[in-house]
Chimera marker file (.cmm) of the C-alpha trace (Angstrom):
<marker_set name="trace">
<marker id="1" x="44.400" y="-16.319" z="-9.960" r="1" g="1" b="0" radius="0.5"/>
<marker id="2" x="47.212" y="-14.456" z="-11.640" r="1" g="1" b="0" radius="0.5"/>
<marker id="3" x="50.401" y="-14.913" z="-9.657" r="1" g="1" b="0" radius="0.5"/>
<marker id="4" x="52.730" y="-13.079" z="-12.048" r="1" g="1" b="0" radius="0.5"/>
<marker id="5" x="53.841" y="-10.662" z="-9.300" r="1" g="1" b="0" radius="0.5"/>
<marker id="6" x="51.746" y="-11.425" z="-6.201" r="1" g="1" b="0" radius="0.5"/>
<marker id="7" x="51.255" y="-8.755" z="-3.568" r="1" g="1" b="0" radius="0.5"/>
<marker id="8" x="50.308" y="-9.259" z="0.065" r="1" g="1" b="0" radius="0.5"/>
<marker id="9" x="47.418" y="-7.262" z="1.467" r="1" g="1" b="0" radius="0.5"/>
<marker id="10" x="48.522" y="-4.164" z="3.306" r="1" g="1" b="0" radius="0.5"/>
<marker id="11" x="45.249" y="-3.632" z="5.195" r="1" g="1" b="0" radius="0.5"/>
<marker id="12" x="43.282" y="-6.095" z="7.249" r="1" g="1" b="0" radius="0.5"/>
<marker id="13" x="46.097" y="-8.614" z="7.754" r="1" g="1" b="0" radius="0.5"/>
<marker id="14" x="47.727" y="-8.875" z="11.153" r="1" g="1" b="0" radius="0.5"/>
<marker id="15" x="51.181" y="-10.451" z="11.187" r="1" g="1" b="0" radius="0.5"/>
<marker id="16" x="52.513" y="-12.131" z="14.317" r="1" g="1" b="0" radius="0.5"/>
<marker id="17" x="56.075" y="-13.428" z="14.369" r="1" g="1" b="0" radius="0.5"/>
<marker id="18" x="56.429" y="-16.501" z="16.569" r="1" g="1" b="0" radius="0.5"/>
<marker id="19" x="60.046" y="-17.455" z="15.982" r="1" g="1" b="0" radius="0.5"/>
<marker id="20" x="60.585" y="-19.571" z="12.907" r="1" g="1" b="0" radius="0.5"/>
<marker id="21" x="56.926" y="-19.307" z="11.955" r="1" g="1" b="0" radius="0.5"/>
<marker id="22" x="54.565" y="-16.435" z="11.224" r="1" g="1" b="0" radius="0.5"/>
<marker id="23" x="50.839" y="-16.266" z="11.916" r="1" g="1" b="0" radius="0.5"/>
<marker id="24" x="48.757" y="-14.237" z="9.460" r="1" g="1" b="0" radius="0.5"/>
<marker id="25" x="45.263" y="-13.178" z="10.472" r="1" g="1" b="0" radius="0.5"/>
<marker id="26" x="42.841" y="-11.673" z="7.974" r="1" g="1" b="0" radius="0.5"/>
<marker id="27" x="40.483" y="-9.644" z="10.146" r="1" g="1" b="0" radius="0.5"/>
<marker id="28" x="37.955" y="-9.070" z="7.345" r="1" g="1" b="0" radius="0.5"/>
<marker id="29" x="37.515" y="-12.717" z="6.423" r="1" g="1" b="0" radius="0.5"/>
<marker id="30" x="38.326" y="-14.082" z="9.879" r="1" g="1" b="0" radius="0.5"/>
<marker id="31" x="40.940" y="-16.506" z="8.555" r="1" g="1" b="0" radius="0.5"/>
<marker id="32" x="44.286" y="-17.560" z="9.991" r="1" g="1" b="0" radius="0.5"/>
<marker id="33" x="47.269" y="-19.027" z="8.203" r="1" g="1" b="0" radius="0.5"/>
<marker id="34" x="50.491" y="-20.246" z="9.837" r="1" g="1" b="0" radius="0.5"/>
<marker id="35" x="53.591" y="-19.984" z="7.673" r="1" g="1" b="0" radius="0.5"/>
<marker id="36" x="56.606" y="-22.230" z="8.054" r="1" g="1" b="0" radius="0.5"/>
<marker id="37" x="60.066" y="-20.967" z="7.104" r="1" g="1" b="0" radius="0.5"/>
<marker id="38" x="59.614" y="-21.698" z="3.401" r="1" g="1" b="0" radius="0.5"/>
<marker id="39" x="56.164" y="-20.106" z="3.173" r="1" g="1" b="0" radius="0.5"/>
<marker id="40" x="57.459" y="-17.131" z="5.139" r="1" g="1" b="0" radius="0.5"/>
<marker id="41" x="60.074" y="-16.443" z="2.460" r="1" g="1" b="0" radius="0.5"/>
<marker id="42" x="57.405" y="-16.661" z="-0.228" r="1" g="1" b="0" radius="0.5"/>
<marker id="43" x="55.168" y="-14.304" z="1.781" r="1" g="1" b="0" radius="0.5"/>
<marker id="44" x="57.965" y="-11.794" z="2.239" r="1" g="1" b="0" radius="0.5"/>
<marker id="45" x="58.559" y="-11.782" z="-1.525" r="1" g="1" b="0" radius="0.5"/>
<marker id="46" x="54.870" y="-11.036" z="-2.208" r="1" g="1" b="0" radius="0.5"/>
<marker id="47" x="55.532" y="-7.334" z="-2.675" r="1" g="1" b="0" radius="0.5"/>
<marker id="48" x="54.213" y="-6.884" z="-6.211" r="1" g="1" b="0" radius="0.5"/>
<marker id="49" x="57.762" y="-6.802" z="-7.559" r="1" g="1" b="0" radius="0.5"/>
<marker id="50" x="58.879" y="-10.443" z="-7.383" r="1" g="1" b="0" radius="0.5"/>
<marker id="51" x="57.834" y="-13.224" z="-9.725" r="1" g="1" b="0" radius="0.5"/>
<marker id="52" x="57.509" y="-16.934" z="-9.044" r="1" g="1" b="0" radius="0.5"/>
<marker id="53" x="60.914" y="-17.274" z="-10.711" r="1" g="1" b="0" radius="0.5"/>
<marker id="54" x="62.376" y="-14.818" z="-8.193" r="1" g="1" b="0" radius="0.5"/>
<marker id="55" x="60.833" y="-16.821" z="-5.359" r="1" g="1" b="0" radius="0.5"/>
<marker id="56" x="62.234" y="-20.029" z="-6.795" r="1" g="1" b="0" radius="0.5"/>
<marker id="57" x="65.742" y="-18.553" z="-6.993" r="1" g="1" b="0" radius="0.5"/>
<marker id="58" x="65.560" y="-17.294" z="-3.403" r="1" g="1" b="0" radius="0.5"/>
<marker id="59" x="64.365" y="-20.646" z="-2.060" r="1" g="1" b="0" radius="0.5"/>
<marker id="60" x="67.040" y="-22.554" z="-3.990" r="1" g="1" b="0" radius="0.5"/>
<marker id="61" x="69.704" y="-20.217" z="-2.622" r="1" g="1" b="0" radius="0.5"/>
<marker id="62" x="68.408" y="-20.297" z="0.954" r="1" g="1" b="0" radius="0.5"/>
<marker id="63" x="67.946" y="-24.066" z="1.175" r="1" g="1" b="0" radius="0.5"/>
<marker id="64" x="70.518" y="-25.286" z="-1.391" r="1" g="1" b="0" radius="0.5"/>
<marker id="65" x="67.834" y="-27.004" z="-3.490" r="1" g="1" b="0" radius="0.5"/>
<marker id="66" x="69.242" y="-28.773" z="-6.570" r="1" g="1" b="0" radius="0.5"/>
<marker id="67" x="68.253" y="-27.404" z="-9.977" r="1" g="1" b="0" radius="0.5"/>
<marker id="68" x="66.650" y="-30.711" z="-10.977" r="1" g="1" b="0" radius="0.5"/>
<marker id="69" x="64.105" y="-30.478" z="-8.124" r="1" g="1" b="0" radius="0.5"/>
<marker id="70" x="60.810" y="-28.907" z="-9.192" r="1" g="1" b="0" radius="0.5"/>
<marker id="71" x="59.656" y="-26.439" z="-6.551" r="1" g="1" b="0" radius="0.5"/>
<marker id="72" x="57.428" y="-24.213" z="-8.704" r="1" g="1" b="0" radius="0.5"/>
<marker id="73" x="54.341" y="-26.309" z="-7.891" r="1" g="1" b="0" radius="0.5"/>
<marker id="74" x="55.033" y="-25.863" z="-4.176" r="1" g="1" b="0" radius="0.5"/>
<marker id="75" x="55.334" y="-22.094" z="-4.633" r="1" g="1" b="0" radius="0.5"/>
<marker id="76" x="52.054" y="-21.935" z="-6.579" r="1" g="1" b="0" radius="0.5"/>
<marker id="77" x="50.340" y="-24.102" z="-3.933" r="1" g="1" b="0" radius="0.5"/>
<marker id="78" x="51.544" y="-21.725" z="-1.209" r="1" g="1" b="0" radius="0.5"/>
<marker id="79" x="50.348" y="-18.683" z="-3.178" r="1" g="1" b="0" radius="0.5"/>
<marker id="80" x="46.999" y="-20.378" z="-3.786" r="1" g="1" b="0" radius="0.5"/>
<marker id="81" x="46.565" y="-21.074" z="-0.070" r="1" g="1" b="0" radius="0.5"/>
<marker id="82" x="47.455" y="-17.464" z="0.775" r="1" g="1" b="0" radius="0.5"/>
<marker id="83" x="44.996" y="-16.227" z="-1.827" r="1" g="1" b="0" radius="0.5"/>
<marker id="84" x="42.198" y="-18.509" z="-0.601" r="1" g="1" b="0" radius="0.5"/>
<marker id="85" x="42.709" y="-17.179" z="2.931" r="1" g="1" b="0" radius="0.5"/>
<marker id="86" x="42.408" y="-13.606" z="1.614" r="1" g="1" b="0" radius="0.5"/>
<marker id="87" x="46.025" y="-12.686" z="2.325" r="1" g="1" b="0" radius="0.5"/>
<marker id="88" x="46.923" y="-11.489" z="-1.199" r="1" g="1" b="0" radius="0.5"/>
<marker id="89" x="45.661" y="-8.552" z="-3.234" r="1" g="1" b="0" radius="0.5"/>
<marker id="90" x="43.338" y="-9.432" z="-6.091" r="1" g="1" b="0" radius="0.5"/>
<marker id="91" x="44.917" y="-8.558" z="-9.443" r="1" g="1" b="0" radius="0.5"/>
<link id1="1" id2="2" r="1" g="1" b="0" radius="0.2"/>
<link id1="2" id2="3" r="1" g="1" b="0" radius="0.2"/>
<link id1="3" id2="4" r="1" g="1" b="0" radius="0.2"/>
<link id1="4" id2="5" r="1" g="1" b="0" radius="0.2"/>
<link id1="5" id2="6" r="1" g="1" b="0" radius="0.2"/>
<link id1="6" id2="7" r="1" g="1" b="0" radius="0.2"/>
<link id1="7" id2="8" r="1" g="1" b="0" radius="0.2"/>
<link id1="8" id2="9" r="1" g="1" b="0" radius="0.2"/>
<link id1="9" id2="10" r="1" g="1" b="0" radius="0.2"/>
<link id1="10" id2="11" r="1" g="1" b="0" radius="0.2"/>
<link id1="11" id2="12" r="1" g="1" b="0" radius="0.2"/>
<link id1="12" id2="13" r="1" g="1" b="0" radius="0.2"/>
<link id1="13" id2="14" r="1" g="1" b="0" radius="0.2"/>
<link id1="14" id2="15" r="1" g="1" b="0" radius="0.2"/>
<link id1="15" id2="16" r="1" g="1" b="0" radius="0.2"/>
<link id1="16" id2="17" r="1" g="1" b="0" radius="0.2"/>
<link id1="17" id2="18" r="1" g="1" b="0" radius="0.2"/>
<link id1="18" id2="19" r="1" g="1" b="0" radius="0.2"/>
<link id1="19" id2="20" r="1" g="1" b="0" radius="0.2"/>
<link id1="20" id2="21" r="1" g="1" b="0" radius="0.2"/>
<link id1="21" id2="22" r="1" g="1" b="0" radius="0.2"/>
<link id1="22" id2="23" r="1" g="1" b="0" radius="0.2"/>
<link id1="23" id2="24" r="1" g="1" b="0" radius="0.2"/>
<link id1="24" id2="25" r="1" g="1" b="0" radius="0.2"/>
<link id1="25" id2="26" r="1" g="1" b="0" radius="0.2"/>
<link id1="26" id2="27" r="1" g="1" b="0" radius="0.2"/>
<link id1="27" id2="28" r="1" g="1" b="0" radius="0.2"/>
<link id1="28" id2="29" r="1" g="1" b="0" radius="0.2"/>
<link id1="29" id2="30" r="1" g="1" b="0" radius="0.2"/>
<link id1="30" id2="31" r="1" g="1" b="0" radius="0.2"/>
<link id1="31" id2="32" r="1" g="1" b="0" radius="0.2"/>
<link id1="32" id2="33" r="1" g="1" b="0" radius="0.2"/>
<link id1="33" id2="34" r="1" g="1" b="0" radius="0.2"/>
<link id1="34" id2="35" r="1" g="1" b="0" radius="0.2"/>
<link id1="35" id2="36" r="1" g="1" b="0" radius="0.2"/>
<link id1="36" id2="37" r="1" g="1" b="0" radius="0.2"/>
<link id1="37" id2="38" r="1" g="1" b="0" radius="0.2"/>
<link id1="38" id2="39" r="1" g="1" b="0" radius="0.2"/>
<link id1="39" id2="40" r="1" g="1" b="0" radius="0.2"/>
<link id1="40" id2="41" r="1" g="1" b="0" radius="0.2"/>
<link id1="41" id2="42" r="1" g="1" b="0" radius="0.2"/>
<link id1="42" id2="43" r="1" g="1" b="0" radius="0.2"/>
<link id1="43" id2="44" r="1" g="1" b="0" radius="0.2"/>
<link id1="44" id2="45" r="1" g="1" b="0" radius="0.2"/>
<link id1="45" id2="46" r="1" g="1" b="0" radius="0.2"/>
<link id1="46" id2="47" r="1" g="1" b="0" radius="0.2"/>
<link id1="47" id2="48" r="1" g="1" b="0" radius="0.2"/>
<link id1="48" id2="49" r="1" g="1" b="0" radius="0.2"/>
<link id1="49" id2="50" r="1" g="1" b="0" radius="0.2"/>
<link id1="50" id2="51" r="1" g="1" b="0" radius="0.2"/>
<link id1="51" id2="52" r="1" g="1" b="0" radius="0.2"/>
<link id1="52" id2="53" r="1" g="1" b="0" radius="0.2"/>
<link id1="53" id2="54" r="1" g="1" b="0" radius="0.2"/>
<link id1="54" id2="55" r="1" g="1" b="0" radius="0.2"/>
<link id1="55" id2="56" r="1" g="1" b="0" radius="0.2"/>
<link id1="56" id2="57" r="1" g="1" b="0" radius="0.2"/>
<link id1="57" id2="58" r="1" g="1" b="0" radius="0.2"/>
<link id1="58" id2="59" r="1" g="1" b="0" radius="0.2"/>
<link id1="59" id2="60" r="1" g="1" b="0" radius="0.2"/>
<link id1="60" id2="61" r="1" g="1" b="0" radius="0.2"/>
<link id1="61" id2="62" r="1" g="1" b="0" radius="0.2"/>
<link id1="62" id2="63" r="1" g="1" b="0" radius="0.2"/>
<link id1="63" id2="64" r="1" g="1" b="0" radius="0.2"/>
<link id1="64" id2="65" r="1" g="1" b="0" radius="0.2"/>
<link id1="65" id2="66" r="1" g="1" b="0" radius="0.2"/>
<link id1="66" id2="67" r="1" g="1" b="0" radius="0.2"/>
<link id1="67" id2="68" r="1" g="1" b="0" radius="0.2"/>
<link id1="68" id2="69" r="1" g="1" b="0" radius="0.2"/>
<link id1="69" id2="70" r="1" g="1" b="0" radius="0.2"/>
<link id1="70" id2="71" r="1" g="1" b="0" radius="0.2"/>
<link id1="71" id2="72" r="1" g="1" b="0" radius="0.2"/>
<link id1="72" id2="73" r="1" g="1" b="0" radius="0.2"/>
<link id1="73" id2="74" r="1" g="1" b="0" radius="0.2"/>
<link id1="74" id2="75" r="1" g="1" b="0" radius="0.2"/>
<link id1="75" id2="76" r="1" g="1" b="0" radius="0.2"/>
<link id1="76" id2="77" r="1" g="1" b="0" radius="0.2"/>
<link id1="77" id2="78" r="1" g="1" b="0" radius="0.2"/>
<link id1="78" id2="79" r="1" g="1" b="0" radius="0.2"/>
<link id1="79" id2="80" r="1" g="1" b="0" radius="0.2"/>
<link id1="80" id2="81" r="1" g="1" b="0" radius="0.2"/>
<link id1="81" id2="82" r="1" g="1" b="0" radius="0.2"/>
<link id1="82" id2="83" r="1" g="1" b="0" radius="0.2"/>
<link id1="83" id2="84" r="1" g="1" b="0" radius="0.2"/>
<link id1="84" id2="85" r="1" g="1" b="0" radius="0.2"/>
<link id1="85" id2="86" r="1" g="1" b="0" radius="0.2"/>
<link id1="86" id2="87" r="1" g="1" b="0" radius="0.2"/>
<link id1="87" id2="88" r="1" g="1" b="0" radius="0.2"/>
<link id1="88" id2="89" r="1" g="1" b="0" radius="0.2"/>
<link id1="89" id2="90" r="1" g="1" b="0" radius="0.2"/>
<link id1="90" id2="91" r="1" g="1" b="0" radius="0.2"/>
</marker_set>
């Protein structure tokens, strides 16, 4: 899937905030995905405007992650999981 500027689905996804985590429910595909704090930031940046690089910068800033730590694979894995659960728009 193309994750150049991922966008979360606006219809068919129910979002439930449960403190530090978020539960996403795709009513069409009957899937559920629980997001931890890191995945929640990625999800919130899935607005069709932010790139993986933008997500990386935000995560590094939020969690003080050193520049020599590769987090791009983790971001792509999170986006892949969201996509597989039907939470992102198909581009």
